C-alpha positions as CSV (number, residue, x, y, z in Angstrom):
1,X,0.0,0.0,0.0
2,X,1.5,3.4,-1.0
3,X,2.4,6.1,1.5
4,X,0.2,8.6,-0.4
5,X,-2.8,6.3,0.0
6,X,-2.2,6.1,3.8
7,X,-1.7,9.9,4.0
8,X,-5.0,10.5,2.1
9,X,-6.9,8.1,4.4
10,X,-5.5,9.7,7.5
11,X,-6.3,13.2,6.2
12,X,-9.9,12.1,5.6
13,X,-10.0,10.5,9.1
14,X,-8.9,13.7,10.8
15,X,-11.9,15.6,9.3
16,X,-14.5,13.1,10.5
17,X,-16.6,13.4,13.6
18,X,-14.6,13.7,16.8
19,X,-16.4,10.8,18.4
20,X,-14.8,8.3,16.0
21,X,-11.8,6.2,16.9
22,X,-8.6,8.4,17.2
23,X,-6.3,8.4,14.2
24,X,-3.5,7.0,16.4
25,X,-4.7,3.7,17.9
26,X,-2.2,4.3,20.7
27,X,-4.4,7.2,22.0
28,X,-7.3,5.0,23.0
29,X,-7.8,4.0,26.6
30,X,-6.2,6.9,28.5
31,X,-7.9,8.8,31.3
32,X,-8.1,12.6,31.1
33,X,-7.1,13.3,34.7
34,X,-4.4,15.9,34.1
35,X,-5.7,19.4,35.0
36,X,-4.6,22.8,33.8
37,X,-2.4,23.3,36.9
38,X,-0.7,20.0,36.3
39,X,0.2,20.8,32.6
40,X,1.3,24.3,33.5
41,X,3.6,22.9,36.2
42,X,4.9,20.2,33.9
43,X,5.8,23.0,31.5
44,X,7.6,24.8,34.3
45,X,9.3,21.6,35.5
46,X,10.5,20.9,32.0
47,X,12.0,24.4,31.8
48,X,13.8,24.3,35.2
49,X,16.1,21.5,36.2
50,X,19.5,20.5,37.3
51,X,21.0,22.2,34.2
52,X,20.3,25.5,36.0
53,X,20.5,24.5,39.7
54,X,23.8,22.6,39.3
55,X,25.2,23.0,35.7
56,X,25.2,26.8,35.7
57,X,28.2,26.9,38.1
58,X,30.7,25.2,35.8
59,X,29.3,27.1,32.7
60,X,29.6,30.4,34.4
61,X,33.2,29.6,35.3
62,X,34.0,28.7,31.6
63,X,31.9,31.2,29.7
64,X,31.5,34.0,32.1
65,X,28.5,36.4,32.0
66,X,28.0,35.6,28.3
67,X,26.3,32.4,29.6
68,X,23.1,34.5,29.9
69,X,23.3,35.1,26.1
70,X,23.7,31.3,25.5
71,X,20.6,30.6,27.7
72,X,18.7,33.3,25.8
73,X,19.6,32.1,22.3
74,X,19.0,28.4,23.1
75,X,15.8,29.4,24.9
76,X,14.4,31.1,21.9
77,X,15.0,28.1,19.7
78,X,13.6,25.8,22.4
79,X,10.5,28.0,22.4
80,X,10.2,27.6,18.6
81,X,10.2,23.8,19.1
82,X,7.5,23.8,21.8
83,X,5.4,26.3,19.9
84,X,5.6,24.1,16.8
85,X,4.7,21.1,18.9
86,X,1.8,23.0,20.5
87,X,0.3,23.8,17.1
88,X,0.5,20.1,16.2
89,X,-1.2,19.2,19.5
90,X,-4.1,21.5,18.8
91,X,-4.4,20.1,15.3
92,X,-4.6,16.6,16.9
93,X,-4.0,15.9,20.6
94,X,-2.1,12.6,21.0
95,X,-0.3,10.9,23.9
96,X,2.0,9.6,21.2
97,X,2.9,13.2,20.6
98,X,5.7,13.8,18.1
99,X,6.0,10.1,17.3
100,X,2.3,10.1,16.3
101,X,2.9,13.2,14.2
102,X,6.1,11.7,12.7
103,X,4.0,8.7,11.6
104,X,1.5,11.0,9.9
105,X,4.0,13.4,8.2
106,X,7.2,11.4,7.9
107,X,5.9,7.9,7.6
108,X,6.5,4.8,9.7
109,X,10.3,5.0,9.4
110,X,10.2,8.6,10.7
111,X,8.0,7.5,13.7
112,X,10.3,4.6,14.3
113,X,13.5,6.8,14.5
114,X,11.7,9.5,16.5
115,X,10.4,7.0,19.1
116,X,13.6,5.1,19.6
117,X,15.8,8.2,19.7
118,X,13.5,9.6,22.3
119,X,13.6,6.4,24.2
120,X,17.4,6.6,24.0
121,X,17.3,10.1,25.4
122,X,15.1,9.4,28.4
123,X,16.5,6.0,29.3
124,X,20.0,7.4,29.4
125,X,18.7,10.5,31.1
126,X,17.1,8.2,33.7
127,X,20.5,6.6,34.3
128,X,21.9,10.1,34.8
129,X,19.1,11.0,37.1
130,X,19.4,8.0,39.4
131,X,23.1,8.5,39.5
132,X,22.6,12.2,40.4
133,X,20.1,11.2,43.1
134,X,22.6,8.8,44.6
135,X,25.4,11.4,44.5
136,X,23.2,14.2,46.0
137,X,22.0,11.8,48.8
138,X,25.6,11.1,49.7
139,X,25.9,14.8,50.6
140,X,24.3,14.0,53.9
141,X,26.6,12.0,56.3
142,X,23.8,9.6,57.4
143,X,23.7,8.2,53.8
144,X,27.4,8.0,53.0
145,X,27.7,4.4,54.2
146,X,25.0,3.2,51.7
147,X,26.5,2.2,48.4
148,X,25.8,4.5,45.4
149,X,24.1,1.7,43.4
150,X,21.7,0.9,46.3
151,X,20.5,4.5,46.6
152,X,20.1,4.6,42.8
153,X,17.9,1.4,42.9
154,X,15.8,2.8,45.8
155,X,15.1,6.0,43.8
156,X,14.1,4.1,40.7
157,X,11.7,1.9,42.7
158,X,10.0,4.9,44.4
159,X,9.5,6.8,41.1
160,X,8.3,3.6,39.3
161,X,5.7,3.0,42.0
162,X,4.4,6.6,41.6
163,X,4.1,6.3,37.8
164,X,2.3,2.9,37.9
165,X,-0.5,4.1,40.3
166,X,-2.2,6.7,38.1
167,X,-1.5,9.7,35.8
168,X,-3.2,11.9,38.4
169,X,-0.6,10.9,41.0
170,X,2.2,11.6,38.5
171,X,0.6,15.1,37.8
172,X,0.4,15.9,41.5
173,X,4.0,14.8,42.1
174,X,5.2,17.0,39.2
175,X,3.1,19.9,40.4
176,X,4.8,19.9,43.9
177,X,8.2,19.3,42.4
178,X,7.8,22.4,40.2
179,X,6.5,24.4,43.2
180,X,9.7,23.6,45.1
181,X,11.9,24.6,42.2
182,X,10.1,27.8,41.5
183,X,9.9,28.9,45.1
184,X,13.7,28.3,45.5
185,X,14.5,30.3,42.5
186,X,12.2,33.2,43.4
187,X,13.6,33.2,47.0
188,X,17.2,33.3,45.7
189,X,16.4,36.1,43.2
190,X,14.8,38.2,46.0
191,X,18.0,37.7,48.1
192,X,20.2,38.6,45.1
193,X,18.2,41.7,44.3
194,X,18.4,42.8,48.0
195,X,22.2,42.3,47.9
196,X,22.4,44.4,44.8
197,X,20.1,47.2,46.0
198,X,21.9,47.5,49.4
199,X,25.4,47.0,47.9
200,X,26.0,44.3,50.6
201,X,29.4,42.8,50.1
202,X,29.6,39.2,48.9
203,X,32.9,37.5,49.7
204,X,34.6,41.0,49.9
205,X,33.2,42.1,46.5
206,X,30.6,44.9,46.1
207,X,27.9,43.5,43.8
208,X,27.1,45.4,40.6
209,X,28.2,45.9,37.0
210,X,31.8,46.1,38.2
211,X,31.7,42.3,38.8
212,X,31.5,42.0,35.0
213,X,33.5,45.0,33.7
214,X,36.4,44.5,36.1
215,X,36.8,40.8,35.4
216,X,37.2,40.5,31.7
217,X,33.8,41.8,30.6
218,X,30.9,39.8,29.1
219,X,33.3,37.5,27.2
220,X,36.2,37.0,29.6
221,X,37.6,34.0,27.8
222,X,36.5,34.9,24.3
223,X,33.6,33.6,22.1
224,X,34.6,29.9,21.8
225,X,33.8,28.8,25.4
226,X,30.3,30.3,25.0
227,X,29.9,28.3,21.7
228,X,31.1,25.1,23.4
229,X,28.6,25.4,26.3
230,X,25.6,25.6,23.9
231,X,25.2,21.8,23.7
232,X,25.0,21.6,27.5
233,X,22.6,24.5,27.5
234,X,20.3,22.8,25.0
235,X,20.3,19.7,27.3
236,X,19.2,22.0,30.2
237,X,16.0,22.7,28.2
238,X,15.3,19.0,27.5
239,X,11.8,17.9,28.7
240,X,10.0,21.0,27.4
241,X,8.4,18.7,24.9
242,X,6.6,16.9,27.8
243,X,3.8,19.4,27.3
244,X,2.9,17.7,24.0
245,X,2.8,14.2,25.6
246,X,0.7,15.4,28.6
247,X,-1.8,17.1,26.3
248,X,-3.1,13.6,25.4
249,X,-4.3,13.1,29.0
250,X,-6.0,16.4,29.6
251,X,-9.7,17.1,29.0
252,X,-9.3,20.5,27.4
253,X,-6.0,20.7,25.4
254,X,-7.2,23.6,23.3
255,X,-7.3,25.8,26.5
256,X,-4.4,24.3,28.5
257,X,-1.7,23.9,25.8
258,X,-1.5,27.5,24.4
259,X,-1.3,28.9,28.0
260,X,1.4,26.5,29.0
261,X,3.5,27.0,25.8
262,X,3.2,30.8,25.8
263,X,4.3,31.0,29.4
264,X,7.6,29.1,28.6
265,X,9.2,32.1,27.0
266,X,8.9,34.4,30.0
267,X,9.9,31.7,32.3
268,X,13.1,31.1,30.3
269,X,13.8,34.9,30.4
270,X,13.1,35.2,34.1
271,X,14.5,32.1,35.6
272,X,17.4,31.2,33.3
273,X,18.6,34.5,31.9
274,X,17.6,36.5,34.9
275,X,19.2,34.3,37.5
276,X,22.5,34.0,35.5
277,X,22.7,37.8,35.1
278,X,22.1,38.1,38.8
279,X,24.8,35.5,39.6
280,X,27.2,37.4,37.3
281,X,26.5,40.7,39.1
282,X,27.0,39.2,42.6
283,X,30.4,37.4,42.1
284,X,33.1,37.1,39.4
285,X,32.6,34.1,37.1
286,X,35.9,32.6,38.2
287,X,34.5,32.1,41.7
288,X,31.9,29.6,40.5
289,X,32.7,26.0,39.8
290,X,31.2,22.8,38.4
291,X,31.5,21.1,41.8
292,X,28.9,23.3,43.6
293,X,25.6,24.9,42.8
294,X,26.2,28.6,42.0
295,X,23.3,29.5,44.3
296,X,25.1,27.7,47.2
297,X,28.3,29.5,46.3
298,X,26.6,32.9,46.7
299,X,24.6,32.0,49.8
300,X,27.7,30.5,51.5
301,X,29.7,33.6,50.8
302,X,27.2,35.8,52.7
303,X,27.2,33.4,55.7
304,X,23.8,31.7,55.2
305,X,24.0,28.5,57.2
306,X,22.4,25.5,55.8
307,X,22.4,26.8,52.2
308,X,24.1,23.7,50.9
309,X,21.5,21.5,52.6
310,X,18.6,23.4,51.1
311,X,20.0,23.6,47.6
312,X,21.0,19.9,47.7
313,X,17.4,19.0,48.5
314,X,16.2,21.2,45.6
315,X,18.6,19.6,43.2
316,X,17.6,16.2,44.5
317,X,14.0,17.2,43.8
318,X,14.9,18.3,40.3
319,X,16.5,14.9,39.5
320,X,13.5,13.0,40.9
321,X,11.2,15.2,38.8
322,X,13.3,14.4,35.7
323,X,13.2,10.7,36.3
324,X,9.5,10.8,37.0
325,X,8.9,12.7,33.7
326,X,11.1,10.3,31.8
327,X,9.2,7.2,32.9
328,X,5.9,8.9,32.2
329,X,6.7,10.1,28.6
330,X,8.5,7.0,27.4
331,X,5.6,4.8,28.6
332,X,3.2,6.8,26.3
333,X,5.6,7.0,23.4
334,X,6.4,3.3,23.4
335,X,2.7,2.4,23.6
336,X,2.1,4.6,20.5
337,X,4.9,2.8,18.7
338,X,3.8,-0.7,19.9
339,X,0.3,-0.1,18.5
340,X,1.9,0.6,15.1
341,X,4.2,-2.4,15.3
342,X,7.5,-0.7,15.8
343,X,8.0,-1.5,19.5
344,X,7.6,-4.7,21.5
345,X,4.0,-5.8,21.9
346,X,4.1,-5.8,25.7
347,X,4.8,-2.0,25.8
348,X,1.2,-1.5,24.6
349,X,-0.2,-3.0,27.7
350,X,-2.1,-0.8,30.2
351,X,-3.2,-1.5,33.8
352,X,-6.5,-0.8,35.5
353,X,-5.5,2.8,36.2
354,X,-5.1,3.3,32.4
355,X,-1.3,3.6,32.8
356,X,0.9,2.0,30.0
357,X,3.0,0.0,32.3
358,X,4.8,-2.1,29.6
359,X,6.7,0.9,28.2
360,X,7.4,2.2,31.7
361,X,8.9,-1.1,32.8
362,X,11.1,-1.3,29.7
363,X,12.6,2.1,30.5
364,X,13.1,0.9,34.0
365,X,15.0,-2.1,32.7
366,X,17.5,0.2,31.0
367,X,17.7,2.2,34.1
368,X,18.6,-0.9,36.1
369,X,21.5,-1.3,33.7
370,X,22.4,2.2,35.0
371,X,22.3,0.8,38.5
372,X,25.0,-1.7,37.4
373,X,27.0,1.2,35.8
374,X,26.9,2.9,39.2
375,X,28.3,-0.3,40.7
376,X,31.1,-0.7,38.2
377,X,32.0,2.9,37.4
378,X,30.5,5.2,40.0
379,X,32.7,8.1,39.1
380,X,32.1,8.1,35.3
381,X,28.5,7.0,35.1
382,X,26.9,10.5,35.1
383,X,29.2,11.9,32.4
384,X,28.9,8.9,30.0
385,X,25.1,8.8,29.8
386,X,24.6,12.5,29.8
387,X,26.3,12.9,26.5
388,X,24.5,10.0,24.9
389,X,21.2,11.6,26.0
390,X,22.1,14.9,24.2
391,X,22.0,13.0,20.9
392,X,18.5,11.9,21.6
393,X,17.1,15.3,22.5
394,X,18.6,17.0,19.5
395,X,17.2,14.4,17.1
396,X,13.8,14.6,18.8
397,X,13.6,18.4,18.4
398,X,14.8,18.2,14.7
399,X,12.0,15.7,14.0
400,X,9.4,17.9,15.6
401,X,10.4,20.8,13.3
402,X,10.5,18.5,10.2
403,X,6.9,17.4,11.1
404,X,5.8,21.0,11.4
405,X,7.3,21.9,8.1
406,X,5.4,19.2,6.3
407,X,2.2,20.0,8.3
408,X,2.3,23.6,7.1
409,X,3.0,22.5,3.5
410,X,-0.1,20.2,3.7
411,X,-2.1,23.0,5.2
412,X,-1.2,25.2,2.2
413,X,-2.3,22.4,-0.1
414,X,-5.7,22.3,1.7
415,X,-5.2,18.7,3.1
416,X,-5.2,19.8,6.7
417,X,-6.3,22.9,8.6
418,X,-3.9,24.9,10.9
419,X,-5.3,26.0,14.3
420,X,-5.2,29.7,15.2
421,X,-2.4,28.9,17.7
422,X,0.6,28.8,15.3
423,X,4.4,29.0,15.0
424,X,5.0,32.2,13.0
425,X,7.2,32.8,10.0
426,X,7.2,29.3,8.6
427,X,9.3,27.8,7.0
428,X,12.1,30.2,8.0
429,X,11.6,29.5,11.7
430,X,11.8,25.7,11.3
431,X,14.8,25.8,9.0
432,X,16.7,28.2,11.3
433,X,16.0,26.0,14.3
434,X,17.1,22.8,12.6
435,X,20.3,24.5,11.4
436,X,21.0,25.7,14.9
437,X,20.4,22.3,16.5
438,X,22.7,20.6,14.0
439,X,25.3,23.3,14.6
440,X,25.2,22.5,18.3
441,X,25.7,18.9,17.5
442,X,28.8,19.8,15.3
443,X,30.2,21.9,18.1
444,X,30.6,18.8,20.2
445,X,33.6,17.9,17.9
446,X,35.6,20.7,19.5
447,X,35.5,18.8,22.8
448,X,38.0,15.9,22.3
449,X,37.5,14.4,25.7
450,X,33.8,13.8,25.7
451,X,32.0,15.5,22.8
452,X,34.0,13.9,20.1
453,X,33.6,10.4,21.5
454,X,29.9,11.0,21.7
455,X,29.7,12.0,18.0
456,X,31.5,8.8,17.1
457,X,28.6,6.9,18.6
458,X,26.3,8.2,15.9
459,X,27.3,5.5,13.3
460,X,26.8,2.8,16.0
461,X,23.3,4.1,16.9
462,X,22.4,4.4,13.2
463,X,23.5,0.8,12.6
464,X,21.3,-0.4,15.5
465,X,18.3,1.6,14.2
466,X,18.7,0.1,10.7
467,X,19.0,-3.4,12.1
468,X,16.0,-2.8,14.3
469,X,13.9,-1.6,11.4
470,X,14.6,-4.7,9.4
471,X,13.4,-6.6,12.4
472,X,10.0,-4.8,12.7
473,X,9.2,-3.6,9.2
474,X,6.9,-6.6,8.3
475,X,4.9,-6.1,11.5
476,X,4.7,-2.4,10.9
477,X,3.5,-3.0,7.3
478,X,0.8,-5.4,8.4
479,X,-0.4,-3.0,11.1
480,X,-0.5,-0.1,8.5
481,X,-2.5,-2.2,6.0
482,X,-5.0,-3.2,8.7
483,X,-5.5,0.5,9.8
484,X,-5.9,1.6,6.2
485,X,-8.6,-1.1,5.6
486,X,-10.5,0.1,8.7
487,X,-10.2,3.8,7.6
488,X,-11.5,3.2,4.1
489,X,-14.5,1.0,5.1
């Protein structure tokens, strides 16, 4: 059966009455228990994570105040990606999200690549998260005697249990995780503004523009360090696409999604760019380090006792939130793929609470390998998986923009109808975003220690994807033919 015939049948199906079966068979069976406040906080949680709370210290040290520009530039392109995804969601809400859209606009091969690269992203991120949780827990002396791998396993078991109960419990957990992160950032920013306004000394320095001008300016080490941190900054924004997945389990996506997507831009400006500018005005960039949260650095310099404990708890919360989101999203994505034949059949299974437990358990199985990595190589575990995950998130965002490009092209041809909530200036916006993301990928070559080795994994991943496709293509073809037969009855 030709791809054109499938596309035509799908286009017809999208215009039929809304009470008919969904276009993506993987969308059937979900509850609609996520409320507007859940989705809004999932959007915030996706925009604020360990990349800011912990990673900003080392990046400030390497790039200086220009890090704020890096966050701003990457934030703009991240917003384009989420805005494009938001438009696709309003066109057709789906728990399969961009994998479902890739199936419609790029074909089954596109959906296959999108799904498994996203699985690679979140399964390796999950390993990084449980590693981070174990490391952060070791901060407190009462836990130092417990092996790192044991703490990692406990964290995984707790978050797995939460995900398997119901989507409502997941939403509540993400809601409160986000509240903790936002409250911490707002509290720190109020302290920082007070220090600036009163010219209170921080580690012997008077805060203000002189912290920038007297220590090398905005680019103290030149432009190249800023360019090199871009890849890490992009990873800091990973999880923004969760809004698209969550939309499939909310009752009113047409109201909830635009609000959540539009709010991302000012959150990026306030929390990322604003906090980095504030940090640069309080202390010279050379004072910050990758070994300590920059917020802890500032608070400890003004004699705030317990700052390290509080921030460690917040970073621990951020890592738990990321792991929670990863299990949630991969469960839905794998179910969408399984219904199309490109993922193992058991990942399509749902429990009585309408949770796709098969896909969640598969992601957990990979994370258990991460527990083993923590046992064998506790010092290198975090660094290894973080860089592999970056390949997954960049490929996911590129696929979202490609889907949107084709969607707009079909809309111009009259095959589909664009919603009023749109990504502006297409196709220039999509092309610029894809070029930027690929450039970030290329920048990794300038890092011989880690980045270059990560890029060398691309041929290996490509070979595995090709081999996997040959293993599932017949099943995918049978499923597609069956769906087409039902659509054309």
